[in-house]
C-alpha positions as CSV (number, residue, x, y, z in Angstrom):
1,M,-146.0,40.8,187.1
2,D,-147.2,39.2,190.3
3,W,-146.3,35.5,189.8
4,S,-148.1,34.5,193.0
5,Q,-151.4,35.1,191.3
6,F,-150.9,31.9,189.2
7,E,-151.8,28.6,190.7
8,K,-150.4,26.6,187.8
9,G,-148.5,27.0,184.5
10,V,-145.4,28.8,186.0
11,F,-142.2,26.8,185.9
12,L,-138.5,27.2,186.5
13,V,-137.2,26.4,183.0
14,N,-133.9,24.7,182.3
15,V,-132.4,24.0,178.9
16,L,-130.2,20.9,178.8
17,A,-127.7,19.6,176.3
18,I,-127.3,16.0,175.4
19,V,-123.7,16.6,174.0
20,Y,-123.1,13.7,171.7
21,D,-119.8,12.6,170.1
22,P,-120.6,10.5,167.0
23,E,-117.1,9.1,166.8
24,T,-117.1,7.6,170.3
25,K,-120.9,7.3,170.5
26,K,-120.7,8.8,174.0
27,I,-122.4,11.7,175.7
28,L,-121.1,14.2,178.2
29,I,-122.4,14.5,181.7
30,G,-121.3,16.6,184.6
31,R,-121.3,16.2,188.4
32,R,-122.8,19.1,190.2
33,K,-121.7,20.8,193.4
34,K,-123.7,19.3,196.3
35,N,-127.0,20.7,197.6
36,D,-128.8,21.9,194.5
37,P,-131.4,24.5,195.7
38,Y,-134.2,23.1,193.5
39,V,-133.7,19.4,193.3
40,K,-131.8,18.1,196.4
41,E,-131.2,14.6,194.9
42,L,-129.4,16.0,191.9
43,T,-125.8,14.9,191.4
44,W,-124.8,14.1,187.8
45,C,-126.7,15.9,185.0
46,F,-126.6,17.0,181.4
47,P,-124.9,20.4,181.1
48,G,-127.2,23.4,180.7
49,G,-129.1,26.0,182.8
50,R,-131.8,28.6,182.9
51,P,-132.4,30.7,179.8
52,G,-132.8,34.5,179.8
53,Y,-135.5,36.5,178.0
54,E,-133.5,38.4,175.4
55,Q,-132.5,35.6,173.1
56,D,-133.8,32.2,171.9
57,L,-133.4,29.0,174.0
58,E,-130.6,27.7,171.8
59,H,-128.5,30.8,172.4
60,Y,-128.7,30.3,176.1
61,L,-128.1,26.6,175.9
62,K,-124.8,27.2,174.0
63,E,-123.8,29.8,176.6
64,E,-124.6,27.6,179.5
65,V,-122.8,24.6,178.0
66,R,-119.7,26.8,177.4
67,K,-119.7,28.1,181.0
68,K,-120.1,24.7,182.5
69,T,-117.9,22.6,180.2
70,G,-115.6,24.9,178.2
71,L,-117.0,23.5,175.0
72,E,-118.8,25.2,172.1
73,V,-121.7,23.2,170.7
74,E,-124.1,23.1,167.7
75,V,-127.7,22.5,168.5
76,K,-129.0,19.7,166.3
77,K,-132.6,19.3,167.5
78,L,-135.1,19.5,170.3
79,V,-135.5,16.1,172.0
80,F,-138.1,16.3,174.8
81,A,-139.4,18.5,177.6
82,K,-140.4,17.2,181.1
83,T,-141.1,18.1,184.7
84,Y,-139.6,16.0,187.5
85,P,-141.4,14.0,190.2
86,E,-138.8,15.4,192.6
87,N,-140.0,18.9,191.9
88,R,-142.9,19.5,189.4
89,E,-142.1,23.2,189.2
90,V,-138.9,22.5,187.3
91,L,-139.3,22.1,183.5
92,S,-136.4,20.9,181.5
93,I,-136.1,21.1,177.8
94,Y,-133.6,18.7,176.3
95,F,-131.6,19.3,173.0
96,L,-129.3,17.1,171.1
97,T,-126.0,18.9,170.5
98,R,-122.5,18.2,169.1
99,T,-119.2,19.8,170.1
100,S,-117.8,22.3,167.6
101,G,-114.8,23.6,169.6
102,G,-113.4,24.8,172.9
103,K,-111.4,23.1,175.6
104,E,-113.1,20.7,177.9
105,E,-113.0,21.9,181.5
106,P,-115.7,21.8,184.3
107,G,-116.9,25.2,185.4
108,D,-119.7,27.1,187.0
109,K,-121.7,24.6,189.1
110,L,-120.0,21.5,187.6
111,V,-117.0,20.0,189.4
112,E,-116.4,17.0,187.1
113,L,-117.1,16.0,183.5
114,K,-117.3,12.5,182.1
115,W,-118.0,10.9,178.7
116,V,-120.2,7.9,179.0
117,K,-122.2,5.6,176.8
118,P,-125.7,7.1,176.5
119,T,-127.4,4.3,178.5
120,E,-124.8,4.5,181.3
121,V,-126.4,7.7,182.6
122,R,-128.7,5.5,184.7
123,K,-125.6,4.5,186.8
124,Y,-124.8,8.2,187.5
125,F,-128.0,10.1,187.7
126,T,-129.7,10.2,191.1
127,T,-132.9,11.9,189.8
128,S,-135.6,10.4,187.5
129,L,-135.0,9.9,183.8
130,H,-138.1,10.0,181.7
131,P,-138.7,6.9,179.6
132,K,-138.7,9.0,176.4
133,V,-135.3,10.5,177.2
134,L,-134.0,6.9,178.0
135,D,-135.4,5.7,174.7
136,F,-133.7,8.6,172.8
137,L,-130.4,7.7,174.6
138,K,-130.7,4.0,173.6
139,K,-131.1,5.0,170.0
140,L,-128.1,7.2,170.1
141,E,-126.0,4.3,171.3
142,V,-126.7,2.2,168.2
143,K,-126.8,5.2,165.8
144,E,-124.3,5.6,163.0
């Protein structure tokens, strides 16, 4: 398929995990290697990556989280999808997940992992956070 024929509707898709620990009420974020090729401003982020075509999105999300954090996760629900003002060609799909095993260790493009209160992500993220994602994170902080 010749993708250059499309003037709109073609995106670079990422699946991202909001890895939530209900005991501590914290979420896992990762610090990326410098100089992301798609969003230069990106530093800290939710773990995830680009899905393939052979399996469903949840399968690839679990695979990417394992590669980047060493953790196995269960996908609980779809949270939100958005593009970024920094690059409108990138579409991220956010899922709520919980850990189900594994050993925490940064890998692939992440050089550091950190558990933070959900609303603390604003202190770390250097890219935009959609108000709906922030709203969801606020609700997680008071949940349970």
